N, C-alpha and C positions, 0 to 999 in steps of 0.2 A: 112718881118721880118728877123732879122739877125739869123745866125746859131751858135751863141755862145753856148758853152757847159755850163751845170749847174753842180753843185756839187751833190754828192750823198745825202748829208743832205738836200739840197734844194729840191731835187727830192722827198725825203721822206715826207717833209712838204707839198709839193704840193699834193701828194697822200692823205695825212691825211686830209687836208682841203677839197679836192675834195670829199672824201668819206663822210664827214659830210654834206657838201653842203646844199641842200634844205631838206635833211632828218631830220634835227634836229627839224623842225617844222611839217612835215607831217607824218613821220614814227611812232612816239609814238601813234598817233590817230589810224592809220591803224592797228598797232600791237595790240592795246587794243581791237579793234573791232573783230579781228580774233582770237587772243590767250587769250584775257581777262587777268586774273591775272597771267597767265603763259607767258606773253609777254617777260620776261627776257630770258626764255628758247627758245622761237621762234627766238629771235635775236641771241642767241648763235648758233642755227642751221644755221642761215643765215651767221654768221661769218665763220663757217666751209665750207659752200658752197663758200663763198668769197675766202677762201684760195685755194680751188680747181680750181676756175675760174682763179685766178691770176697765179696759176701754169701752166694752159693752155697757158696763154699769154707769160709767161717766156719761156716755151718750144718752142712756135712758134717763138719768137724773137731770140732764140739761133741759128736758122738755117741760118739767114741772118742778122748778127749784124750790118752790115754797110748799111742796107736798112731801109726805113721807111715803115709804114703800107701800104701805097698806092703803093709803089714799089713792095711789096710782092704780092699784088693783081694782078698786071700785070705779074709778073714773074711766079706765080703759076697757075693763071687762064687763061693766054693768054691775048692778047691785047684787044680784044673786050669784052670778058666776064669780064676781069679785069676792064676795063673802066666802064662797067655797074655797077659792084660792087662799084667802087669808087663813081659813080654818086648817087647810092642809099644811100651810107654812108654819102655823103654830104647832101642829103635831110634829113636824120635822124639827123645828127649833127646840122644842121642849123634850119630847120623848126620845128623839134620836140623838140630839146634840147635848143638851143639858145633862140628862141622866147618864149618858155615856161618859162625859167628862168627869162627873162625880165618881162613877165606877172606876175610871182609870186611876184616880187618886188612891183609893183604897187598895186596888189591885197592885199597883206599883209599891206603895209604902208597906203594905202588908206582906208582900213577897220578898222585898229587898232590904228593908230597914227595920220594920217593927213586926217580925213574924209572929210574935205572941200576942199582939194587940188585935182584937176583933175588927174586921173591916167596917162594921157598923159605926164604931166610934171614930175611926179615921175619917170616914165620909161625913159624919156629923160635924166634926170640927171644921171641915172645909165648907160645908153648907152654911153653918152659922156665920162664918166669916163673910161669905158671899151675901147673906141676908143683910148684914150690917153695912156692907159697901153699897148695896143697891138702895137701901133706905137713905143713905147720904146723897145719892143722886149721881147723874152722869158727869156733871162738872167736877165733883170731888174725885170720881174714878179717874177722870182724865188728868187731873193734877197729880194724883198718886202715881200715874204712869211715868211722870218725869223723875220720880225718885226710884221707882222700880228699875228703870232702864239703866241707871248708874250702877246699881248692884249687879244687874244682869251682865253688862259689858265687862265689869271688873272680873267676875267669876269666869266668864267665857274666855276672855283673853288669858287669864291665869291657866285655865285648863288647856287651851290650845298651845300656849307657849311651853308648858311643862311636858307636852307630848312630842315636841319637836325631836328630841333624841331617839324616840321610839319609831319615828316614821321611816318607811322604806319605799323608795320610788319603784322598786321592782315589783311591788304588789299590784301595780297598774298594768303589768304586762300579762298577756299580749293586748295592747291597746287598740281600740277602735275595731274590735272583732265581733262585738255583740250585734245581732240582727236588729234592724230598726224597729221591728214589731216589739221586741223585748224592751228596747229603749223607751218606746212609746208607752208600754204598760207601766214601766217604772215612773215615767213622767206623770201619768194619770194617777198613780198611787200618791204621788206628792200633791197633785192638784186636788185630790179628793179630801185631803186633810187641810191644806193651806190656802187653796185658791177659790174653789167653788163656794165654800162657806162665807167668803167675803161679801157675798150677796146681802148678808144681814146688816152690813154697814150702810145700806140704803135707808135704814131706819134712823140713822144719825146724819148721814151726808145727803144733801147739802143743808138741810133745814136747821141743824143744830151747830153748824160750823161757821165761824167767822171767815170772811174773805174767801168766798167760794171758789174763785178762780185759782188762788194759791192752794186751796185745799185739794183741788183736783190733781195738781202736780204732786202734792204730798201723799195723796192716795197711791199714786204710782211709785213714789220713792219709798213709801212704807213697805209695799210688797217686795220691792227690790232689796231693801235692807234685810227683811226677813228671809228672803230667798238666799241672800248671800250667807247669812248665818248657817242656814241648813246645808248649803253647798259646802261650806267649810267643815261642818261636823261630819258630813258624809265622806268627804275627801279624806279627812283625818282618820275616820273609822276604817276605810279601805287600806290606807297606807300603814296603819298600825296593826290591825287585826287580820287583814286580808279579806277578800270578797267572800270566800266560803265561810269563814268564821263569823263575819259580820252578819251574814244571812242566817246563821244558826241561832245566834243570841236574840232573845226577845227584846232586850234593851241594850244594844251595843254601845250607846252613849254612856251608860252607867259602867259598863265593863271598861271603857276607855279610861275613865277616872281611876279605876282600880289599878290600871297599868302604870300610873305615874310613879316614877322612882328616880329621884335625882340625888345621887350620892348616898343612898340609904338614909337620907335625912328628911328630904321633902317627899313624902309618900302618902298614899291612901287619902286622896282628896275627893273621894266619891260623894261626899256630902254636898259638893258644889253642884253636881248634876241635879239632884232633887230640888235644890234651891233655884237653879236656873229654870227648871221645868215648872216648878210650882208658880213662879212669877208669871211666866207666859201663859200657863194653863189657867190661872186665876183670871187674868184679863179676858181670855177667850170665853171662859164660863160666864163672866159678867155680860159680855156682848150678846151671847146666846140668850141669857136670861132676860136681858133688856128687850131683845127682839120678841121674846115670848110674851112678856108683859104688854108690850105695845100691841101685839096681835090680839091678845085676849081683851084688852081694853077696847080695841076697835070693834070686836065682835059683840061685846056686851054693852057698848055705849057708855062705859064708865070712864070719866075723865081722870080721876085719881086712881090709876091702875096700881099704885103702891099697895092697895089693900090685898092684892093677890100675891104679894111677895112671900109671905110666910106660908100660906097654904101650898103654893107651888113648891116651895123649898122643902116642906115636910114630905110631900109626895115624892119628890126627886130623891130625897134621903132614903125613903123606904124602898123605892123601886130599884135603886142603884146597887143594893147589897147583893142581889142574886141575878143581875142583869144577864151575865154570861155564865155558862156552866163551868168553863175552865179556860186556860190560856189558848188552847187550840180553837175553841169556839170563837174567842175574841179575834184571833188572827184571821180565821176564815171570814168572819164578818167584815173586818176592816179591809181585807184584800179583794173581796168579791161583791159584797152587798153594798157597803158604804159608797164606793165610787159611783154606782148606778144612781143611788138616791141623791147624792150631792150633785151629780150632773143634771138630774131632772130639775132640781130647785135652783141650782147655781148657774145653769147655762140655758136650758130650754125655757124655763119660765120667764127670766128676764128678756130673752130673745123674743118670745111671744109678746111680751109687753112692749118691747121696742117696735116690733112690726105694727102693733095696734096703734102706738103713738104716731108713727109715720103716716099710717092710713088716716088717722083722725086729723092730723095737721093738713094733709093733702085735701081732704074733703072740706075743711074749714077755709082753706085758701080758695078752693073752687067756689064755695058759697059767697065769699067776699068779692070775687071777680064778677059773679053774676049780678050781685047787688050794684056793683060799680057800673 
């Protein structure tokens, strides 16, 4: 893939759509299960955690602004430990993230919209589109996000406005009664989908972004805009469906769209939710795939890592069909296993790299003082 730089606005849009990603379908249900009617508060806590984690990434990136994430691993951890970290990150980015997202597409479309279409073909169409986008390069993907965001905003505002007559403030009662431990679990479920995976943007920022100082601010703004969208969809889900019903549905966002009914004329706009979700999920998949390609290229020493796009896409297509046995298996994985894995790579690993960077700088300054 080419090394074209992207603008700070494009970078902000990529972060925003990535933050929303698959969360718009899964997070409302998980938040409602953990935090019930106080889901809005749990997500607010998650956004605060989000800002702290992004601050960690920005601080780490500031030490070596001309290096990628995988360069940092080799520089700070040494050749062999660094390569091991890169290999593990590749396994996480590709086998946990890329293949899971491809599975989500077939699982949702096959169960809700195209029940008679084999998941294999649904996943294949998504993978083929991703291959085409990846071969066009990062700059083209970033420019496409400027178009995607317009469609996303229009459909999201349409859905939210159409649900205003269905909202009931009594659904939030009794307010502020959920234990803090439940609120924190709800926040972590949001962070595991939307925050910790932002770690992979260190393969793009700051080396591929123009005006790095402004890009740092836009990194923060992108996560905030994405968090605001998810906060709104969770709040609407609770006010329309109620906490218990929202926790019961696998895809409460899709159910919300089915509830739209204005004068028996404007109804059944549930096609808007798949469109919204596919836009944000597509961007998220491309970022995961891009990070996987960069890691594999670093491990093999191949400069033109685009040669790996089609082989990795075919493997992802094949493995995504039977990744989870059923919806219960998927929910169990996303609620208990995924938060642990994403925390290890999205928080502990960058924190370790930051500590090593601070120690390295201190020793370098000590050496310079001795020479002086």
